[in-house]
TIROMAR-770447 format. One line per 3 residues: their letters; for each residue x, y, z of C-alpha. Coordinates in steps of 0.25 Angstrom, whole numbers, plus 5000, padded with zeros to 4 digits. Layout:
A) X,Y,Z ~ ...
END
This chain:
MTM) 4921,4928,4961 ~ 4925,4942,4964 ~ 4939,4947,4959
YKE) 4939,4959,4969 ~ 4942,4961,4984 ~ 4930,4962,4992
EFK) 4936,4967,5005 ~ 4947,4978,5008 ~ 4961,4973,5011
DYD) 4971,4984,5014 ~ 4984,4984,5007 ~ 4997,4980,5013
AKK) 5002,4991,5023 ~ 5016,4990,5016 ~ 5010,4993,5002
IAA) 5002,5005,5008 ~ 5015,5010,5015 ~ 5023,5009,5002
KLK) 5012,5017,4994 ~ 5012,5028,5005 ~ 5027,5029,5004
QVL) 5025,5030,4989 ~ 5015,5041,4990 ~ 5023,5049,5000
EFE) 5035,5048,4991 ~ 5027,5053,4979 ~ 5022,5064,4987
AKY) 5036,5068,4992 ~ 5040,5069,4977 ~ 5028,5074,4970
GEN) 5019,5080,4981 ~ 5005,5076,4986 ~ 4993,5074,4976
DTS) 4979,5068,4977 ~ 4984,5054,4973 ~ 4995,5054,4984
RGW) 4986,5059,4994 ~ 4976,5048,4990 ~ 4987,5037,4991
KKW) 4991,5042,5005 ~ 4977,5041,5010 ~ 4976,5027,5004
CND) 4989,5023,5011 ~ 4985,5029,5025 ~ 4970,5026,5026
INY) 4965,5011,5026 ~ 4951,5017,5025 ~ 4954,5024,5012
RKR) 4961,5012,5006 ~ 4948,5004,5009 ~ 4939,5014,5003
EWQ) 4948,5015,4991 ~ 4947,5000,4990 ~ 4932,5000,4991
WRQ) 4931,5010,4980 ~ 4939,5002,4971 ~ 4930,4990,4974
NLA) 4917,4997,4972 ~ 4923,5003,4959 ~ 4926,4989,4954
KWH) 4913,4983,4958 ~ 4906,4995,4950 ~ 4915,4992,4938
RKE) 4911,4977,4938 ~ 4896,4980,4939 ~ 4897,4990,4928
NKY) 4905,4981,4919 ~ 4897,4968,4919 ~ 4896,4962,4905
V) 4884,4953,4904
END
């Protein structure tokens, strides 16, 4: 039995819009930085979100492989 997702399912559009609003408010108050640019790209690009999800899945797979205790 696997405890992880095997296919990408995008986040709810309302949650993405709320995060984008949060990022824009942050930038208005503190200015743009690398993290806020990354979040804006994540909110505006489904392919970026999918690649980020794939990266996290592969990292988890590697971690499971490297930490098998026999």
